[in-house]
C-alpha positions in Angstrom: -5.3 13.3 35.6 -5.3 16.9 36.5 -2.6 17.5 32.7 -4.5 15.1 30.1 -2.5 15.0 27.5 -4.5 15.4 24.0 -4.1 12.1 22.9 -6.5 10.7 25.7 -8.7 13.8 25.5 -11.5 11.7 23.8 -11.8 8.9 25.7 -12.1 10.9 29.0 -14.5 12.9 27.7 -16.4 9.7 26.4 -15.8 7.9 30.0 -17.0 11.4 31.3 -20.4 11.5 29.4 -21.0 7.7 30.5 -19.9 8.4 34.4 -22.9 11.2 33.9 -25.3 9.7 31.5 -25.7 6.7 34.4 -25.3 9.1 37.5 -27.8 7.6 40.3 -28.2 4.3 38.1 -27.9 1.4 40.4 -27.3 -0.5 37.3 -26.2 0.6 34.1 -25.0 -1.8 30.5 -22.0 1.2 28.9 -21.0 2.6 32.0 -17.3 4.4 32.1 -15.0 1.3 30.8 -11.7 2.4 33.1 -13.3 4.7 36.3 -11.7 1.7 38.4 -8.6 1.6 40.5 -6.5 -0.9 37.0 -7.9 1.2 34.7 -6.7 4.6 35.9 -3.4 3.9 36.5 -3.4 2.0 33.0 -4.4 5.4 31.6 -2.1 7.3 33.9 0.4 5.4 32.8 -0.5 6.1 29.4 -0.3 10.0 29.7 2.5 10.3 31.3 4.5 8.8 28.6 2.5 10.4 25.8 3.9 13.8 27.8 7.6 12.1 27.6 7.1 12.1 24.5 6.2 15.4 23.7 8.9 17.1 25.8 11.1 15.4 22.6 8.6 16.8 19.6 7.1 13.3 19.6 3.0 12.7 19.5 0.3 10.3 20.9 -2.7 8.7 21.2 -5.0 6.1 22.3 -9.2 5.5 22.2 -11.1 2.8 23.7 -13.4 0.1 21.3 -15.5 -2.9 22.9 -13.5 -1.6 26.7 -9.9 -2.3 25.7 -7.2 0.5 25.0 -5.8 1.0 21.7 -2.3 3.0 20.9 -0.2 4.2 19.8 2.1 6.7 19.5 3.3 9.4 16.4 7.2 9.5 16.0 7.4 12.0 12.8 5.8 10.8 10.7 5.9 7.0 11.5 3.0 5.4 14.3 4.3 2.9 16.4 1.5 0.3 18.1 1.8 0.4 21.8 0.0 -1.7 23.9 -1.0 -1.7 28.1 -2.4 -5.3 28.7 -2.0 -7.6 31.9 1.0 -9.6 33.1 -0.5 -13.6 33.1 -3.6 -14.2 32.9 -5.6 -12.3 35.3 -9.2 -12.9 36.6 -11.6 -11.1 33.6 -15.1 -11.2 33.4 -17.7 -10.8 30.3 -18.7 -7.2 29.0 -20.7 -7.0 26.4 -19.6 -9.9 24.7 -15.4 -9.5 25.1 -13.8 -11.3 27.7 -12.1 -7.9 30.2 -10.0 -7.6 32.8 -12.3 -7.2 35.9 -13.4 -4.2 37.4 -12.5 -4.4 40.5 -8.8 -5.3 40.1 -6.5 -3.9 42.6 -4.4 -1.3 41.0 -1.0 -2.6 42.1 -2.1 -5.6 39.5 1.3 -5.7 37.0 0.2 -3.6 33.6 2.5 -4.8 31.2 3.3 -1.8 28.1 4.6 -3.5 25.0 6.2 -2.3 21.7 3.5 -3.1 19.0 5.5 -1.3 15.8 3.6 -2.8 13.1 0.1 -3.3 14.9 0.5 -6.8 14.7 1.5 -8.2 18.0 4.8 -8.7 17.7 5.7 -7.3 20.3 9.7 -5.4 20.0 10.3 -5.1 24.3 7.7 -4.6 26.4 7.5 -3.6 30.6 5.9 -4.5 34.0 6.2 -3.9 37.6 9.7 -5.5 38.8 9.9 -5.8 42.2 10.1 -2.1 43.9 10.9 -0.7 40.6 6.6 0.5 39.3 6.3 1.3 35.6 5.6 4.3 36.6 9.4 5.2 37.3 10.7 3.7 33.9 8.9 6.6 32.0 11.5 7.9 30.7 13.2 4.4 29.5 9.7 3.8 27.6 9.7 6.7 26.0 13.7 6.6 25.0 12.5 2.9 23.5 9.3 4.0 21.9 11.8 6.4 19.8 14.2 4.4 18.8 11.6 2.0 17.7 9.8 4.9 15.4 13.0 5.5 14.2 14.2 1.9 12.6 10.5 1.8 11.5 11.2 4.5 9.0 14.1 3.2 8.1 13.2 0.1 7.5 10.2 1.8 5.8 12.8 4.1 3.4 14.9 0.6 2.6 11.0 -1.3 1.8 10.3 2.3 -0.8 14.1 2.0 -2.4 13.1 -2.3 -2.6 9.7 -1.7 -4.1 11.1 1.5 -6.2 13.7 -1.0 -8.0 11.0 -3.6 -8.4 9.2 -0.8 -10.4 11.9 0.3 -12.1 13.1 -3.2 -13.2 9.6 -4.1 -13.7 9.2 -1.3 -16.0 12.8 -1.8 -18.0 11.2 -5.2 -18.3 8.1 -3.9 -19.9 9.9 -1.6 -22.4 12.4 -4.6 -23.8 8.8 -6.3 -24.2 7.4 -4.0 -25.6 10.7 -2.8 -28.2 11.1 -6.7 -29.1 7.1 -7.2 -29.3 7.4 -3.5 -31.6 10.7 -5.1 -33.7 9.0 -8.3 -34.7 5.8 -6.7 -35.9 8.3 -4.4 -38.3 10.2 -7.6 -38.9 6.6 -9.1 -40.0 5.7 -5.4 -41.8 9.3 -5.9 -43.8 8.3 -8.7 -45.2 5.3 -7.9 -46.3 6.0 -5.3 -47.5 8.9 -7.6 -49.8 6.1 -9.9 -50.9 4.3 -6.9 -52.1 7.2 -5.1 -53.8 7.8 -8.4 -55.7 3.8 -9.0 -57.1 3.9 -5.1 -57.9 7.5 -5.2 -59.9 5.9 -9.1 -61.1 3.0 -6.9 -62.7 5.3 -4.3 -63.8 7.4 -6.8 -65.7 4.6 -8.7 -67.1 3.2 -5.5 -68.3 6.9 -5.0 -70.0 6.9 -9.1 -71.4 3.7 -8.0 -72.9 4.1 -5.3 -75.0 7.5 -6.1 -76.1 6.0 -9.5 -77.6 3.1 -7.2 -79.1 6.9 -5.4 -80.8 8.4 -8.3 -82.1 5.1 -9.8 -83.9 5.0 -12.5 -81.7 1.7 -11.7 -80.0 -1.5 -10.6 -82.1 -3.5 -8.9 -79.4 -5.9 -6.1 -80.6 -4.5 -2.3 -79.3 -7.9 -1.5 -77.4 -7.9 -4.6 -75.7 -4.4 -4.5 -74.4 -4.3 -0.9 -73.7 -7.6 -1.2 -71.2 -5.8 -5.0 -69.9 -1.8 -2.7 -69.5 -3.9 0.2 -67.9 -5.6 -2.2 -65.0 -2.8 -3.9 -64.5 -0.6 -0.9 -64.0 -3.2 0.3 -61.6 -3.4 -2.8 -59.7 0.3 -2.8 -59.3 0.4 0.6 -58.3 -2.5 -0.1 -56.2 -0.7 -2.9 -54.0 2.8 -1.0 -53.7 0.3 2.1 -52.3 -0.1 -0.7 -49.2 3.5 -0.1 -48.7 2.8 3.0 -47.3 0.9 1.7 -44.1 3.8 -0.4 -43.0 
């Protein structure tokens, strides 16, 4: 850890603050979380892994919450979850309400590193000590697998984005077609209403014309002034009805 990756600096500074704060105390509530053989080994594994990823132009970082690691790798713009836990069921102790691996577990207690691409604990692949082959000797293999997982996740996100864009396009087209149907229905209703108004206006004008002819033929006897006033009113009403056609 003489060359810590920048992604671990926050944890290391936090650990040092806790170490300084509790120096000389026999008992502490908030002491260093990883200042034990197993915790240090896990930090070293993550550090080596992040440095290996950095050599390939990628990155990684980690933080501590409730006494546990939370780590991720950054492959381009895609994040891949990493989980460095324990193999099997190691002895645990309760710390701040959480069950955590006992601080005095030896460094030889086998840790397990898992790729968690979706941060949903559905590990795609995992590694652990295998006989004399320690995790530390498989850093290059693990880094390569993480890069592959990140690229796979990126391609999957592109495909999901394309599918989402296609669904949105289809939905927008459906909405446009529905709008056109509603618009055409409204236009048809307006057309029918306009036809009815036009017929009413024409019927009024036709009635005025028939009355005028009846008077000219002598078949009707209506006062001229009364006829003129009625005719002006009737034709104005016909014009008013016809003017309503412009609104459609």
